[in-house]
DOMIKOL-628888 format. One line per field, with one value per residue (C-alpha): residue number from 1; residue in one letter; z, x, y. Coordinates in steps of 0.05 Angstrom, whole numbers, plus 32768, in hexadecimal, padded with zeros to 4 digits. Each point is the difference from the previous one (the first is absolute). Example, Ala and Ser with C-alpha at 12.3 -4.5 7.8 and 13.67 -1.06 7.14 Angstrom:
// residues 2
num: [1,2] $
residuo: [A,S] $
c3: [809C,7FF3] $
c1: [80F6,801B] $
c2: [7FA6,8045] $
// end
This chain:
// residues 121
num: [1,2,3,4,5,6,7,8,9,10,11,12,13,14,15,16,17,18,19,20,21,22,23,24,25,26,27,28,29,30,31,32,33,34,35,36,37,38,39,40,41,42,43,44,45,46,47,48,49,50,51,52,53,54,55,56,57,58,59,60,61,62,63,64,65,66,67,68,69,70,71,72,73,74,75,76,77,78,79,80,81,82,83,84,85,86,87,88,89,90,91,92,93,94,95,96,97,98,99,100,101,102,103,104,105,106,107,108,109,110,111,112,113,114,115,116,117,118,119,120,121] $
residuo: [Q,V,R,L,V,E,S,G,G,G,L,V,Q,A,G,G,S,L,R,L,S,C,E,A,S,G,S,I,Y,S,I,N,D,M,G,W,Y,R,Q,A,P,G,K,Q,R,E,L,V,A,L,I,T,R,G,G,S,I,N,Y,G,D,S,V,K,D,R,F,T,I,S,R,A,N,A,E,N,T,A,Y,L,Q,M,N,S,L,K,P,E,D,T,A,V,Y,Y,C,N,A,M,V,R,Q,R,L,W,D,T,G,D,V,Y,W,G,Q,G,T,Q,V,T,V,S,S] $
c3: [8849,7FC2,7FF1,7FCB,7FF2,7FD2,7FE2,7FCB,801C,8003,7FEB,7FB9,7FD5,7FE0,7FBC,8018,800C,803C,8002,803F,8012,8032,8017,8023,802F,8034,8004,7FB7,7FDB,7FCA,7FFA,7FE0,7FF7,8009,8002,8010,802B,8013,803A,8000,803E,8016,7FC9,8002,7FE2,7FBA,7FCA,7FCE,7FD8,800A,7FDC,8008,7FFD,7FB9,7FEA,8001,8012,801D,800B,8027,7FD2,8013,7FE8,7FC1,7FC7,802A,8030,7FF0,802E,7FF4,8029,7FFD,801F,8008,802B,8027,7FEA,7FE6,7FDE,7FF3,7FC8,8007,7FCB,7FF5,804D,801A,8045,800B,7FFF,8043,8031,8025,7FD4,801E,7FE3,800E,7FEF,800B,8015,8007,8030,7FF1,7FC5,8024,8018,7FE3,8010,802B,7FF2,8014,7FF9,7FFE,8028,7FC6,7FDA,7FFC,7FBB,7FF9,7FC5,7FFD,7FCE] $
c1: [8904,7FE5,7FB3,7FD8,7FBA,7FD3,7FC1,7FCA,7FDD,7FB8,7FBF,7FF8,7FD5,801B,8022,800F,8041,8027,8043,802A,8036,803C,8029,803F,8017,8036,804A,800B,803E,7FE4,7FD0,800F,7FC3,7FB9,7FC5,7FBC,7FE9,7FB5,7FDF,7FBD,7FDA,8019,803A,8048,801D,8012,8029,7FDB,8032,8047,802A,8049,8021,8013,7FBE,7FFD,7FBB,7FE9,7FB3,7FDB,7FE2,7FB9,8009,8027,7FDF,7FD2,802A,803A,8038,8026,802A,8016,8049,8007,7FC0,800D,7FBC,7FE6,7FBC,7FD5,7FCB,7FCC,7FD5,7FCC,7FF8,7FDE,7FE5,8037,802F,7FDE,8038,8027,8038,8043,803A,8047,8042,804A,8019,8044,800B,804A,802D,801F,7FC3,7FEC,7FB6,7FCC,7FB9,7FC5,7FAF,7FC9,7FC4,7FD6,7FC0,7FC3,7FEC,7FB4,7FEA,7FB4,7FDF] $
c2: [881A,7FE0,7FFB,7FE2,8018,7FDB,801F,7FEE,7FCA,7FF4,7FDC,7FEC,7FD1,7FC4,8016,8046,8020,8020,8024,7FFC,802D,7FFA,8039,7FF8,8039,8012,7FF4,7FDD,7FFD,7FD3,7FC8,7FBB,7FD4,8017,7FCD,7FF2,7FCD,7FE7,7FD9,7FE7,7FE7,7FBC,8003,800A,8042,7FF5,8025,8026,8029,8017,8034,800A,8045,7FF1,7FEC,7FB3,7FE6,7FBE,7FF0,7FCE,7FD1,800F,804B,7FF7,8028,8024,8029,802D,801A,8042,8032,8045,7FF8,8050,7FFE,7FC3,7FE8,7FBF,7FF0,7FC3,8005,7FCA,7FF3,7FC7,7FF5,7FC1,7FF5,7FD4,803B,801A,800E,802E,8018,8012,8028,7FEE,801F,7FF1,8044,8015,803B,800E,7FF3,7FC6,7FDB,7FBD,8013,7FEF,7FED,802C,7FF2,802F,7FF9,7FE1,8013,7FDB,7FE8,7FE1,7FE6,7FF2,7FC8] $
// end
């Protein structure tokens, strides 16, 4: 009933930039936190950035000062602007959202299908 769709991944050279988008659709009353996570081959999924509905933000240590998360609440969309990309940023990037489908819901976590980001050296 709720779907998250990521877009914007691809292949980029080191030092380049990409902008990821995540659009939530379906039966949505409101969205609390939205976040981006990534998983590289052989590694655990890790937090990249998280933004609350009110705009408070947390970043993973490895992306601070290079990545910027933002959201458009009216469009149920989150963005991740990635600058100064490094080969170690190569991973599948997943969107995550805490979605309330009704006024009285506490919220459920939904994940997107992921988008590949590859940074060549």
